[in-house]
C-alpha positions as CSV (number, residue, x, y, z in Angstrom):
1,X,94.7,102.8,88.9
2,X,93.1,105.1,91.4
3,X,94.3,107.6,94.0
4,X,95.3,106.8,97.5
5,X,93.9,107.8,100.9
6,X,96.2,110.6,102.2
7,X,95.9,109.5,105.8
8,X,96.8,106.0,104.9
9,X,99.9,107.2,102.9
10,X,101.1,109.4,105.8
11,X,100.7,106.5,108.3
12,X,102.6,104.1,106.0
13,X,105.4,106.6,105.5
14,X,105.9,107.0,109.3
15,X,105.7,103.3,109.9
16,X,108.5,102.9,107.3
17,X,110.8,105.3,109.2
18,X,110.0,108.7,107.8
19,X,109.6,111.5,110.3
20,X,106.6,113.8,109.9
21,X,106.8,117.6,110.3
22,X,103.3,119.1,110.2
23,X,104.4,122.6,111.2
24,X,104.0,124.3,107.8
25,X,101.4,124.3,105.0
26,X,102.1,120.7,104.3
27,X,103.2,117.7,106.3
28,X,106.8,117.1,105.3
29,X,108.2,113.6,105.5
30,X,111.9,112.9,105.6
31,X,114.1,109.9,106.1
32,X,117.8,108.9,105.6
33,X,118.5,105.6,103.9
34,X,121.2,103.3,105.1
35,X,123.6,104.9,102.6
36,X,122.8,108.4,103.8
37,X,120.5,109.5,101.0
38,X,117.8,111.8,102.2
39,X,114.3,111.0,100.9
40,X,111.7,113.8,101.1
41,X,108.1,114.1,100.2
42,X,105.0,116.0,101.4
43,X,101.3,115.9,101.7
44,X,99.0,118.9,102.0
45,X,97.1,119.2,105.3
46,X,93.8,119.5,103.4
47,X,94.5,116.5,101.1
48,X,92.1,113.6,101.5
49,X,92.9,111.6,98.4
50,X,96.2,111.7,96.6
51,X,95.6,111.6,92.9
52,X,97.4,109.5,90.4
53,X,99.9,112.1,89.2
54,X,100.8,113.1,92.8
55,X,101.2,109.4,93.7
56,X,103.7,109.1,90.8
57,X,105.6,112.2,92.0
58,X,105.7,111.0,95.6
59,X,107.0,107.6,94.4
60,X,109.8,109.3,92.5
61,X,110.7,111.4,95.5
62,X,110.9,108.2,97.6
63,X,113.0,106.5,94.9
64,X,110.3,103.9,94.1
65,X,108.3,103.0,91.1
66,X,104.6,103.7,91.2
67,X,103.8,100.1,91.9
68,X,106.4,99.9,94.6
69,X,105.1,103.0,96.3
70,X,101.6,101.5,96.3
71,X,103.0,98.3,97.8
72,X,104.8,100.4,100.5
73,X,101.5,102.0,101.4
74,X,99.8,98.6,101.5
75,X,102.6,97.4,103.8
76,X,103.9,94.8,101.4
77,X,107.3,96.5,101.4
78,X,109.0,97.1,104.7
79,X,111.7,99.7,105.6
80,X,114.5,97.1,105.0
81,X,113.2,96.2,101.5
82,X,112.8,99.9,100.7
83,X,116.5,100.5,101.5
84,X,117.4,97.5,99.3
85,X,115.5,99.0,96.4
86,X,117.1,102.4,96.8
87,X,120.6,101.0,97.2
88,X,120.2,98.8,94.0
89,X,119.0,101.8,92.1
90,X,121.9,104.0,93.3
91,X,124.4,101.3,92.3
92,X,122.8,100.9,88.9
93,X,122.8,104.6,88.3
94,X,126.5,104.9,89.4
95,X,127.5,102.1,87.0
96,X,125.5,103.6,84.2
97,X,127.1,107.0,84.7
98,X,130.5,105.4,84.6
99,X,129.6,103.6,81.3
100,X,129.8,100.2,82.8
């Protein structure tokens, strides 16, 4: 696997409902899911390519697997599907924490 183009990632995140705040040292992206969970990630202003380890970290911050994050950037996952993935993971984690 290779890194991702930072501009393309930023555009994909905003197309999927994240708001961008470029006012500080990074561009900060935030979004509330339908259940009210706040997803947050960031990209450095000087970043051109997002390396593999940072892609993995951003995926985790967005409650997605590495592959799902790459699909999100490639526009194969839309905002509705993203919410479904997050909701399923939250339910699974809740059940697991309750020992069910």
